[in-house]
PAZALUM-78112 format. One record per residue (C-alpha): residue in one letter; x, y, z. Coordinates in pm, whole numbers, plus 50000, padded with zeros to 5 digits. Layout:
<rs>
AXYZ;...
</rs>
This chain:
<rs>
M741701397182933;K744071374283180;S747861379182996;R749521349682935;A753511342682932;I755671328282675;V758621312382651;V760801324282335;A763651303182253;S765641301681923;F762001301481801;L759901320982043;L757801295482240;V754731294782486;F752771273582741;S749141274382861;S746971249283044;G743831235582844;L744921226982480;L743581192282459;P741921170882706;A743741141382872;E742891111982622;S742631088182879;P741601085483250;H744581059783306;G746881088283187;N749181107283465;L749531143483403;I753341152383450;L753621188883351;K751181217283270;E752851252683241;N751431286483133;F754141308983276;D751671329983432;S753391332383750;G756271350783551;K758781323083630;I760571297883468;P760541262783592;Q763781248283712;N763061217883458;F763301242083139;F766971244683017;G768161265982766;N769601303182699;L766071316482836;K764651348183025;L761661364583069;S760581396582886;A757681416282757;D757471408682371;T754541417482195;R754961394181889;A754031365782113;K751211349781866;C749821324082122;G749641342382426;K750291376882536;A752731400482727;L755421385882917;A757911360582722;A760951343282803;E763621347282554;G766261319582463;S768741308682184;P770141277082021;K773461289182055;N774781270082346;W773471237682177;S775531211582018;Y772541206181813;P770371238481771;R767661237282085;A765251261082151;L764131244982435;R764661215582652;I762581202382933;R763021174883192;L760871149583219;D761011136583575;N759891101683701;I759811082583387;K761111049283316;P760751019283041;G757441008982942;D755991043382981;A754581064282695;V754851099782652;S752491124682499;A752861162582468;V750691190482342;F751691224682267;E750621250982039;A753271271181792;A753601299081603;S756781315081396;T757041354981473;D759451350081126;G756411337180916;F756211311580701;V759781297280564;P759801271180306;G762121241680341;N762431251680724;Q760871232180950;N761171226981361;F760881194381516;A759701180681875;L761501153382043;I761061130682294;L764581115682403;G766861103582667;I770631106982756;R772781075082812;D776401074682861;G775951110082738;K774711097782403;E771201107182274;V768781077182241;R765371092282047;F762051079482121;A759531100881910;E759861129581666;T757311152981509;V758211174781209;F756371210681203;P757011237780954;R757251273381078;D754401296781025;K753001324481205;S749411311281244;A749051292281589;R748941255681497;K748831226181780;I751511201781743;K751891169981940;V754691143882003;S753681111782132;G756331075982205;C757231051982423;I760301048082632;S761921014982523;E765201019982688;D766641027183030;C768611065683022;D770191085683272;V767301113583204;Y764701121682965;Y763481155582793;L761541170682510;D763091187482302;I762241214382077;T764701223381811;D765401249181543;K767621251881227;G768921285481281;P768221319381470;F764321321481432;S761591334081677;I758621309581773;N755991313881993;I754591278882202;D751941280682416;N749281259282606;I752171225782701;E750821194982870;I752551164182920;E751181130183018;K752681097783055;F750271063583046;A751781025483096;I752321000382835;P752520967582852;L755250945082768;K753110927882456;A751960960282327;R755280980482331;W756410967481965;I753710993881803;F755971020581936;S759071005981733;K760381029581461;D758281017281138;A756550993481331;I753800984681047;A756190985780731;G755331013580452;L753821039780626;R754201075580621;F752281077580962;Q751921053281227;P748921043281451;T751221058881721;D751881092681544;G749831128481555;Y746321132281656;F745571099281597;L747571085681890;D744621079582175;F745621059282479;S741971049582523;Q742041030482201;P742360991582276;F744930984081994;L747631005482162;Y747880974982409;M747510945382153;S750150921882087;K751700916381714;E749100888981654;E745940906281785;F746550935981567;F747020917181221;P745260917881008;F744430959281069;V742420965480747;D739080953980675;R737690941580355;F736610976680270;G739830995780322;Q739191006380656;F741121002080992;K739670972581182;H740260985881522;K738441015981564;S734881028181552;W733851062581385;K730391075181251;N729421067780907;K731891033880920;I730891006180659;L730690976280891;S728410954880601;E727570962280233;A723900968980365;D725360998680471;F725911014980134;K722551015480034;K721811034880377;R724741060480230;I723081065979927;E719661075980084;E721811094180345;E723601119480106;K720341122279876;S718941135480203;F721471157880260;N721951170579904;K718351178379892;S718461199780182;L720991224180030;G719361230379668;K721041251279448;I723241280979409;A721471312679259;N723081334479024;R725621308678866;D726111298678539;E726641263278368;Y730391267778449;G729881284178816;G730461317278664;L728531345978858;V725311358678671;S725221394178748;P724641423278487;K727151448678680;H729671420178562;R729391407978229;Y732921407278011;E733981395777662;A733181360677629;T735731342077387;G734311308877439;Y737161297477666;F738341309978007;R740791341878071;T741801361478307;Q740831399378388;K741611422678657;V738451439178832;G739001464779105;G742301454479170;S741881416879202;W742291392278976;F739511370978836;M738931345978562;V736581349678353;D734561318578196;P733541308877835;L730031330477878;G732011362778001;N731021356878338;L733591363678656;F734961327578729;W736821321979072;S738291284979062;F737051264279368;G737971230879319;I739511196279425;D742301175379267;C741761137579215;V738431134279140;G737431103879089;M741071087979099;E740441056679259;T742591048779577;W744871017379584;T747391003579832;G750900983979779;I750380945079874;T753640931879817;G755390917380090;R752420932280342;E749640906780253;H749080901280622;F747720937280667;F744610927580504;E741540909880572;D740580901980216;I742330911079900;S740990880479715;D739210900679438;A741530897279167;R739510925678942;Y740680950379167;I744530938479202;I746960961279008;K749720941578887;N753360950878836;I753200988878949;A756931003378868;Y756891036379052;G757381038679439;K759331051579710;F760701044380044;F759421007180104;Y758581003079759;E761581020279603;N763351006179286;R761390972279243;K757950964579122;F754980957179352;D751380945579330;G748430970179480;Y744750963779535;N742200992779462;F739820993679759;S737851026779662;G737171010979309;S736050980479514;N734011004179718;I732321020379423;D731260985179246;K729840974679556;K728021005579668;Y726581015279294;G726750986079117;V729780966378916;G730050988078582;T729331021978768;R732831031378780;N733181042278414;S730051063678516;Y731051077878828;G731381113678659;D727641118278708;I727921111279073;A731251133879119;S729391161878896;K726191163079096;R728271165279429;M730681192679312;K727771215779178;I725661208579528;W728401217179708;G729391243879539;L732931234179362;N733271242978999;T736801226878899;Y738531194578862;G741661199878969;A745171181078885;W744951141778793;S741391142478792;D740061108678654;E739761115578275;R736551100878246;I735241126378420;L736841154578270;R735101140577921;S732001143578082;G731311177078013;K729701188478295;T732501206178522;P735161232078447;Y738961213178482;T742461215678447;V744941195178249;I748261182278411;A750931170578205;N754431162878247;S757151180278057;H759811155177899;K762331137978182;A765311154277988;A769071144378126;V769611149178452;L771721174378565;D775251152778645;A776751178778899;K779031171379160;L777381197779339;K774561180879559;L771251195879467;Y767771186579631;G765401164779493;Y762471145979622;W760301131879337;Q763211135779088;P766311152379021;L766591182178846;R766651178878449;D768721198378230;F766061218278013;F768911225977763;S768781189877635;E768371187377261;D765261169477307;F763411186577560;K761721206877329;T760651185877068;E759591155677359;T757751182677575;M755791194277219;R754881158777181;I753791149877541;L751211182377506;E750401170777181;A748761136977317;K746521155777552;R744851176577258;H741241158377310;L741451173177677;I742771207877617;N740561217977313;S737671218777528;A735501251677651;W735471229477994;C739161234178003;I740081261178256;G743981255878172;V747091234878201;F749471222678451;V752981211378323;D754871195078583;N754581192678937;E756841201479245;L759911203879023;P763101205279242;W763841241779205;Q766681250979451;N765381273579719;A769061288279778;R769921314379514;L772361307379197;K772811271679347;T771781257379021;A774041278878841;K776641265579073;A775841231779018;V776051234278622;L779751244678663;T780541212978852;C778651194178611;P780821173978288;A781771189977945;G778931172377777;Q776611184778001;P773931210877742;A773331232778008;K777011239478037;A777741242077694;A774911268377732;F776511286978014;R779621287777820;K778141302977505;M776521330077736;L780021340177854;E781511339377535;D778701363277394;K779701381977664;Y783621383977745;G784581370977367;N787671355777507;V788511333377820;E791271359177928;K788521386078015;L786081355078196;N789251347478392;A790031384278505;A786331390778591;W786071354278855;A789491351178925;S789701322278729;S792661304478570;Y790531287578301;K793121279277991;S790171278377722;W786721279277674;D787271238977656;A788691240077977;F786011259978139;L783451231177995;S786171202278152;E786721218678514;R784161205878763;D785671218379069;F785921256479054;I783051279479177;P783881316079158;E783011346079378;G782721383579355;K780371403479249;S781281399578840;A780711360478889;E777881365979071;A776361387178831;D777011359478577;L775491334278773;E772101349278845;A772121358478450;F772621319978362;E770161306978632;R767901333078481;A767941314978161;F767901280578282;Y764351292078448;D763341310878103;R764361283177916;Y761881257978077;F758861279278114;E759331295177749;V759251255477607;C756281247277830;R754451275477721;L754751268277380;A754021231777391;V750561242777537;K750061271377295;N751011251377026;V747621228977103;N745601256177179;P746501291177179;Y743491304977370;I744021277877691;M745681296377947;Y748981278578099;F749111274178457;G753061270278526;C754281237678732;R753031243679102;L755761257779239;A756531239579604;W760371243179632;S761571274479483;N763431309479482;D762261345079383;A764211339979045;V761981312078945;A758461329879037;I759551359878811;S760461337578565;A757351319178554;S755441352278568;K756741359178237;Y755431330078052;C752961318478249;D749221331178221;V748501322278590;V751161311678818;S750731278879046;Y752011274079382;N751271243379630;L750881260979938;Y750851239180278;R749841264980558;E747471281280783;N746321304780530;V747161325080258;A746081359080327;D749481379480313;F750921356480001;D752161374579702;L754551370979437;P757941384879488;E759181416679374;G760131421579044;A757631396478921;Q755061403778682;D751721414778774;K749951378778701;P747431360178893;V748021328679096;I746291298979097;I746821272579427;G747221238979281;E747451221179603;F746251229480002;H744771206380276;F744251200380593;G743721163280751;D742151150481076;A742421116981321;S738701113381331;G738371084981144;G740221049981073;V742881070280857;F746741075381048;G747951105380903;G746511142780930;G748561150080632;L751091182580615;V749041203880755;P747461183181060;R743881187881286;K742431166181568;T738761164681455;A736771167081144;E735141201881325;E738831212981338;K739581203380990;A736281219080842;D737141251680962;S740821256680881;F739391246380525;S737111276380578;K739281298180707;Y742011289580454;A739611290280128;L738151326480269;S741831341580263;A742761327879919;M739331340279802;T739941377779935;N743441378279848;P743531398979500;R746561380279387;I744761346579429;A742521333379117;G741441301379235;A742551272479507;H742471236079464;W741901210879769;F744331183779740;Q742351154279747;W738681137179666;F739331104979824;D741001096480193;Q744251081380123;C744511040980245;T745211035080604;S748171013080432;G749381041280229;R750241047279894;F752921043479660;D754921063179871;G753411054180207;E751481086180222;N748091077180452;Y746531106880483;S742941118580580;I742311146980369;G739631134380159;F736391154280093;V735041112980058;D736401084580246;I737611051980111;A734181041280083;D732711068779892;T730901085980166;P731081123180205;H732881141280495;Y729571162680538;Q731221187480736;M733781196380391;A730801192980179;L728591220880429;S731881241580446;A732471245880085;R728911248680023;K728661278580298;L731961298680123;S730741291479721;E727221308779835;K729281340979928;M732371335179746;Y731661362579460;E730361387479724;A733231384179966;R735861386579681;L734131416979529;A734061433279891;T737851435179923;A738821434479514;G741861457279533;K742471457679913;H744801433480036;K743531427680426;K742571404280662;T739171386680652;D738471387480994;N735261406980939;I734241383080692;K732071357480821;I731041322580664;V728171310780899;Q728771270580927;
</rs>
């Protein structure tokens, strides 16, 4: 097989031809490089050298190594773009894979920029995570200003290695009237613009429209107006056609053999104690669930089933062709981010409107019948988090419940803490336990059911990635902070008097009250580090213990699934493993073949609360957190990820996020991802449905075949 050369920079970088076809016959190819010549082109800059490196993931053999240390911002590689001028759109595509594996919270950047009078002018940016599996990266933008020189930069935050292969850079001429669409936040309130990622296709006419021609860009069904794709709804008559098409598709699949009413495996070789509820059991070294009938169960599900998709309309009324039907206007929504931060706004429920148009007004309350039939025929057995309660109550498909713990007082720390969805709370607050118990009690009608697999409490809490950061932050809180009082008690119990603490910490507290009032001292040294670590464990334990108690108080037989870890550290996961029946993670990456709990954790199963891949083949601009270009690539990536979870002995289930595609015009925080199993008009994405069905048919066979053997899945085939 022909060898490939690789560029290795601060993340090891590589290039080759043929990644994607040219998007338009009018594009001019300005660079195409694969290093097979064994030379680094003159327009490539960085601390680079060619060498043999078997770590390469995207190519083979030769590598050019580089380091970001000589850059003011940590560039791994810089490529000069020649013959570029204002009005040119530049599109660069390459393939990247980190040799250091997945690093939570760390991201790489691809930038198109110019330098003018020594200052940087950025025209486009794409963010991508470190992942050792190769993924395609695309960055595109329009050059809007005259600069001395233009570059494609690939950056890194630290001394990591990444492979980059298959680079092609093209340029396209954009008329003056259409350059507005390439400006930052050209369309307000969207996470992804139509010029982002794989959605950008220079053959599409909308890229050459003026603002007057482009708006409104959302049709009366909530779809993008200025593009065509298969199964797009063009009139209400199309809904009836889609119903008949789906009936034919589902009929062709038939039923899956050897499944009980819960979706568990019916096998005389695998009968276990039936308790009337779901529970966990290890079989051959691999974790499974056992359903209420005593059959093996692996939770293969979808989040947000039936949760209707709406979009903000306040201040953006000109986006929409028709939002006049008052039945679907949601008034005074109080939660939003970014464009709708800290203000109330109205929304429009396009998916609800489309369901009524498709099945008849009033059928939204019985949508659970439609969803349940789809789930069973497609081979999916669990309604994941945030699924519509009307659907959960239908009693035809196993489900999970999600609740929020009490929003206790915030840690009022001088040390800055990360918090995306919310700030970090003080779980030692007096009312945290009582209010969390009350919140879970209100879910009793859902939790007390044989169909309830387990309960998530919270989602993606702002646990700090950095070890000991939370404990240090508590030291910078005011005297009245309950967590700081708990820290004081722990130290008093250990040291007795403050003088002994001062000796251990090299501190100068005059009293225990002075410990509480001091906000600027953070100790160093081994003794202090041990105390910080002990308190941080106690902080995490307090949270998980209270949440477990709240779930078990409602029903001691229902499993507690934790808080869907996204940002985390090992100590959080270890604490979670002490109290959770199943530890939950949201894992957006290429696969989970090598995923495991950290060393020191208890032997507990894991459930994946969220994962997805998105595509750009329809009318939604964003490809989600792990984008793909086509629907076929999305379905293939879904299959590979799900199979890696099914054959990982630690993982007892995985739930796709989410049921519906998000709105083209974005949800409350601007997210506009094509990540659904069905689109906004309730038309199934058949490639996804078929992939799920094929996986489900072989799911238990594949898991039992690899029970206790944490191995790769290359030799297990799922026929598409």
